[in-house]
C-alpha positions as CSV (number, residue, x, y, z in Angstrom):
1,X,178.0,90.3,140.9
2,X,177.3,92.9,138.2
3,X,174.6,93.1,135.6
4,X,176.2,94.7,132.6
5,X,174.6,97.6,130.7
6,X,173.4,96.7,127.2
7,X,175.7,99.3,125.6
8,X,178.8,97.4,126.8
9,X,180.8,95.4,124.2
10,X,178.8,92.4,123.0
11,X,179.8,89.0,121.6
12,X,176.4,88.4,120.0
13,X,172.6,88.4,120.0
14,X,170.1,85.6,120.2
15,X,167.0,85.4,118.0
16,X,164.4,82.6,118.5
17,X,163.0,82.0,115.0
18,X,159.3,82.1,114.1
19,X,157.7,79.2,112.2
20,X,154.3,77.7,111.6
21,X,154.3,76.2,115.1
22,X,154.4,79.7,116.6
23,X,151.2,81.9,117.1
24,X,152.2,84.8,114.8
25,X,149.7,86.8,112.8
26,X,150.8,87.1,109.1
27,X,153.8,84.9,109.6
28,X,155.3,85.6,106.2
29,X,155.7,89.3,107.1
30,X,157.1,88.5,110.5
31,X,159.7,86.2,109.0
32,X,160.8,88.9,106.6
33,X,161.1,91.3,109.6
34,X,163.3,88.7,111.4
35,X,165.5,88.3,108.3
36,X,166.0,92.1,108.3
37,X,166.9,92.1,112.0
38,X,169.2,89.2,111.5
39,X,171.1,91.0,108.7
40,X,171.6,94.1,110.8
41,X,172.9,92.1,113.8
42,X,175.1,89.8,111.8
43,X,176.8,92.8,110.1
44,X,178.1,93.9,113.5
45,X,178.5,90.8,115.7
46,X,177.7,87.2,116.1
47,X,174.1,86.0,115.6
48,X,172.7,83.0,117.4
49,X,169.4,81.6,116.0
50,X,167.4,79.2,118.1
51,X,165.0,77.3,115.8
52,X,163.1,74.1,115.5
53,X,164.8,73.3,112.2
54,X,168.3,74.8,111.7
55,X,168.8,73.6,108.1
56,X,165.5,74.9,106.9
57,X,165.9,78.2,108.8
58,X,169.4,78.7,107.3
59,X,168.1,78.2,103.8
60,X,165.1,80.5,104.5
61,X,167.3,83.3,105.7
62,X,169.6,83.0,102.6
63,X,166.7,83.0,100.1
64,X,164.7,85.8,101.7
65,X,167.7,88.0,102.3
66,X,168.6,87.7,98.6
67,X,165.1,88.6,97.6
68,X,165.1,91.6,100.0
69,X,168.5,92.8,98.8
70,X,170.1,92.2,102.2
71,X,173.7,91.1,102.6
72,X,174.2,88.4,105.2
73,X,176.7,85.6,105.5
74,X,174.5,82.7,106.7
75,X,177.6,80.5,107.3
76,X,178.6,83.0,110.1
77,X,175.3,82.4,112.0
78,X,175.3,79.9,114.8
79,X,172.1,77.7,115.0
80,X,170.7,75.8,118.0
81,X,167.8,73.4,117.7
82,X,165.0,73.6,120.2
83,X,161.3,73.0,120.5
84,X,159.6,76.4,121.1
85,X,156.2,77.9,122.0
86,X,156.9,81.4,120.7
87,X,159.9,83.6,119.8
88,X,160.3,86.3,122.5
89,X,164.0,85.8,123.2
90,X,164.2,88.8,125.5
91,X,161.9,87.1,128.0
92,X,162.9,83.4,127.8
93,X,166.6,84.1,127.1
94,X,169.3,83.8,129.7
95,X,170.5,86.9,131.5
96,X,174.3,87.5,131.6
97,X,175.9,88.5,134.8
98,X,179.6,89.1,135.7
99,X,181.0,87.6,138.9
100,X,183.3,89.5,141.3
101,X,186.3,87.5,140.1
102,X,185.5,87.6,136.4
103,X,183.2,84.6,136.3
104,X,180.6,84.5,133.6
105,X,177.1,83.5,134.8
106,X,174.1,82.8,132.6
107,X,171.0,83.2,134.8
108,X,168.1,81.0,133.8
109,X,165.1,82.5,135.5
110,X,161.6,81.0,135.3
111,X,159.7,82.1,132.3
112,X,155.9,81.5,132.7
113,X,154.3,83.2,129.8
114,X,154.0,86.7,131.4
115,X,152.2,85.5,134.4
116,X,150.6,82.4,133.0
117,X,148.9,84.2,130.1
118,X,150.4,82.0,127.4
119,X,152.0,78.6,127.0
120,X,155.7,78.6,128.0
121,X,156.6,75.0,128.8
122,X,159.0,74.7,125.9
123,X,160.4,78.3,126.0
124,X,161.2,77.9,129.7
125,X,163.7,75.1,128.7
126,X,165.5,77.0,125.9
127,X,168.3,78.6,127.9
128,X,169.3,75.4,129.7
129,X,169.0,73.3,126.4
130,X,171.3,75.5,124.4
131,X,173.7,75.8,127.3
132,X,174.1,72.0,127.4
133,X,174.4,72.0,123.6
134,X,177.7,74.0,124.1
135,X,176.4,77.2,122.4
136,X,178.4,79.4,124.9
137,X,182.1,79.6,125.7
138,X,183.4,76.9,128.1
139,X,183.9,79.3,131.0
140,X,180.2,80.4,131.0
141,X,178.3,78.8,133.8
142,X,174.5,78.4,133.8
143,X,172.7,79.1,137.1
144,X,169.2,77.8,137.7
145,X,167.3,80.7,139.3
146,X,164.1,78.8,140.2
147,X,161.5,79.5,141.5
148,X,162.0,83.2,140.8
149,X,160.0,84.4,137.7
150,X,161.7,87.2,135.7
151,X,161.6,88.4,132.1
152,X,164.5,90.2,130.5
153,X,162.1,92.9,129.2
154,X,161.1,93.8,132.7
155,X,164.4,95.2,133.8
156,X,167.0,97.7,132.6
157,X,170.3,98.7,134.1
158,X,173.1,101.3,133.9
159,X,175.7,98.6,134.6
160,X,176.8,100.4,137.7
161,X,174.4,98.9,140.2
162,X,171.1,100.7,139.4
163,X,168.1,98.7,138.1
164,X,165.0,100.3,136.5
165,X,161.8,98.3,136.7
166,X,158.1,98.7,137.0
167,X,156.2,97.7,140.1
168,X,153.2,96.7,138.1
169,X,155.2,93.9,136.3
170,X,157.5,92.6,139.0
171,X,154.8,92.5,141.7
172,X,152.0,91.2,139.5
173,X,149.9,88.1,140.2
174,X,151.2,84.8,138.9
175,X,154.8,85.9,138.9
176,X,156.3,86.2,142.4
177,X,153.2,87.1,144.4
178,X,154.4,85.0,147.3
179,X,157.0,87.8,147.8
180,X,156.5,91.4,148.9
181,X,157.9,94.2,146.9
182,X,160.7,94.5,149.4
183,X,161.5,90.8,149.2
184,X,161.5,91.0,145.4
185,X,164.0,93.9,145.6
186,X,166.2,91.9,147.9
187,X,166.2,89.0,145.4
188,X,167.2,91.4,142.6
189,X,169.9,93.0,144.7
190,X,171.5,89.7,145.6
191,X,171.2,88.2,142.1
192,X,172.6,91.2,140.3
193,X,174.8,92.9,142.9
194,X,172.7,96.0,142.9
195,X,173.1,99.2,144.8
196,X,169.4,100.0,144.3
197,X,166.2,99.5,142.3
198,X,164.4,102.5,140.8
199,X,160.7,101.5,140.8
200,X,158.4,103.1,138.2
201,X,155.0,103.0,139.8
202,X,153.3,104.6,136.8
203,X,153.4,104.2,133.0
204,X,151.6,101.9,130.6
205,X,150.9,101.6,126.9
206,X,147.6,100.5,125.6
207,X,147.6,97.0,124.1
208,X,150.6,95.8,126.1
209,X,150.0,92.4,127.7
210,X,153.3,92.1,129.6
211,X,152.0,94.1,132.6
212,X,154.2,97.1,131.7
213,X,157.6,95.8,130.8
214,X,160.1,98.7,131.3
215,X,161.7,98.1,127.9
216,X,158.7,99.8,126.2
217,X,158.6,102.7,128.6
218,X,162.0,103.9,129.8
219,X,165.6,102.8,129.2
220,X,169.0,103.9,130.4
221,X,171.2,105.4,127.7
222,X,174.1,106.0,130.1
223,X,174.7,106.3,133.8
224,X,173.0,109.7,133.9
225,X,170.6,109.6,131.0
226,X,167.2,107.9,130.6
227,X,165.2,107.9,127.4
228,X,161.5,107.5,127.8
229,X,158.2,107.5,126.0
230,X,156.1,110.7,126.1
231,X,152.5,111.3,125.0
232,X,151.4,114.8,124.1
233,X,147.8,114.0,123.2
234,X,145.4,114.5,126.2
235,X,142.8,112.5,124.4
236,X,145.0,109.4,124.1
237,X,144.5,106.8,126.8
238,X,148.3,106.6,127.2
239,X,148.5,110.3,128.1
240,X,147.8,110.2,131.9
241,X,149.9,107.2,132.8
242,X,152.8,108.4,130.8
243,X,152.6,111.9,132.2
244,X,152.7,110.3,135.7
245,X,155.7,108.3,134.7
246,X,157.5,111.4,133.4
247,X,156.8,113.1,136.7
248,X,158.3,110.2,138.6
249,X,161.4,110.1,136.4
250,X,162.0,113.7,137.1
251,X,162.2,112.8,140.8
252,X,164.8,110.1,140.3
253,X,168.4,110.9,141.1
254,X,171.7,109.4,140.0
255,X,173.9,107.7,142.6
256,X,175.7,111.0,143.2
257,X,172.4,112.8,143.8
258,X,171.9,114.6,140.5
259,X,168.8,114.6,138.3
260,X,168.9,112.4,135.3
261,X,169.1,113.8,131.8
262,X,165.7,112.9,130.4
263,X,165.2,112.5,126.7
264,X,161.6,112.1,125.5
265,X,160.7,109.7,122.6
266,X,157.4,110.3,120.8
267,X,154.8,107.7,120.6
268,X,154.5,106.1,117.2
269,X,151.3,106.7,115.2
270,X,148.3,104.6,116.5
271,X,148.2,101.2,114.9
272,X,145.4,98.7,115.2
273,X,144.8,95.0,114.4
274,X,141.2,93.9,114.1
275,X,140.1,96.8,116.3
276,X,142.8,96.2,119.0
277,X,145.4,98.9,119.5
278,X,148.9,97.7,119.2
279,X,151.6,98.7,121.8
280,X,154.1,100.5,119.5
281,X,157.1,102.1,121.2
282,X,160.4,103.6,120.0
283,X,161.8,102.7,123.5
284,X,162.0,99.1,122.4
285,X,165.3,99.6,120.6
286,X,168.2,97.2,120.6
287,X,171.8,98.3,121.3
288,X,174.5,96.4,119.3
289,X,178.2,97.1,118.8
290,X,178.5,100.5,117.2
291,X,174.8,101.0,116.6
292,X,171.3,101.4,118.0
293,X,168.6,99.4,116.1
294,X,165.3,101.3,116.3
295,X,161.9,99.7,115.6
296,X,160.4,101.8,112.8
297,X,156.7,102.5,112.6
298,X,156.5,103.1,108.8
299,X,155.9,106.8,109.5
300,X,159.0,108.6,108.0
301,X,158.5,111.9,109.9
302,X,157.9,110.3,113.3
303,X,160.6,107.7,112.8
304,X,163.1,110.4,112.0
305,X,162.1,112.4,115.1
306,X,162.6,109.3,117.3
307,X,165.9,108.5,115.6
308,X,167.2,112.0,116.3
309,X,166.5,111.5,120.0
310,X,168.3,108.2,120.1
311,X,171.3,109.8,118.2
312,X,171.5,112.4,121.0
313,X,171.2,109.7,123.6
314,X,173.9,107.5,122.1
315,X,176.5,109.8,120.5
316,X,179.0,107.9,118.4
317,X,176.6,105.1,117.5
318,X,174.7,104.9,114.2
319,X,170.9,104.7,114.6
320,X,169.5,102.2,112.1
321,X,165.7,102.0,111.6
322,X,164.1,98.6,110.9
323,X,160.4,98.5,110.0
324,X,159.0,96.3,112.9
325,X,155.3,96.8,112.4
326,X,154.9,93.1,111.7
327,X,156.1,92.3,115.2
328,X,153.4,94.4,116.8
329,X,150.8,91.8,115.7
330,X,152.3,89.7,118.5
331,X,152.2,92.8,120.9
332,X,156.0,93.2,121.0
333,X,158.9,94.7,119.2
334,X,162.6,94.7,118.3
335,X,164.0,94.5,121.8
336,X,161.4,91.9,122.8
337,X,162.6,89.4,120.2
338,X,166.3,89.7,120.9
339,X,168.7,89.0,123.8
340,X,172.3,90.2,123.8
341,X,175.4,88.5,125.4
342,X,178.5,90.3,126.6
343,X,181.9,90.0,124.9
344,X,183.5,86.6,125.4
345,X,180.2,84.7,125.9
346,X,179.5,83.3,122.4
């Protein structure tokens, strides 16, 4: 088994579409953000949209894209109809794994609303539903991973047998608390064919309700490079946990025993909703064919600084900034609302 890195060639990306049945704040702004994301993805690879109403969503994308001056061929989009609770495709979406003989496995882990915090009864059924609706290529096999709870945003890989994860999330109550950390690691090793798991025991961002998903903290950019979020303000509550995370990252070694090249991303400017700090992070980027899509914070100077870091981390790829402030109202970002599939899957 092998869990591919996100930068490997992709066939497409899944979005689960927001509507008035989903608990979004300022839904109209959120939908505009989704249309913008959809246009960027569809310009480079296939786009799969999971929605409660495919015909209505297709029309909505076409109308809003035209008003926003975006070019998108709505006829090239694949639509799948599902009942949904919410729209965090990264966490309810299937995880793609390569078999030793070239098999294509779509792992359907349990999604339980980030440790039973939110309703997930419908979202937990999406992967299997769209699989049996023949969304994927015929040689893709869906594997039921029950009872193991796992969200896609809680793991990151170099594609060569190393997994990066936070101990706070994967060992949290109401996920897999019946297993020890060592047993959880064994489950991950067997499922993904891993050589090892690098556990981050520190690191958090104020306002995050995922129990520290790694995809807002630190991400592989290559086999020997990790980009991570850094806070330079001692008065910020994020300062101490992120400083501790940075220290631990400096202790990590590649499989051949060398220190990782570490590239620090700034924290976006502080953003609040009704007095609650929102968990903005430039580490919540999405890699697509030929580009890195970065969640912008509406702060040109800081956005440019973060984009420069990602350009260094991913040479040869364009860094495209998408204003994703609307998504922060749901306490997530660009990577959180998407799920990529390898070449030959869609």
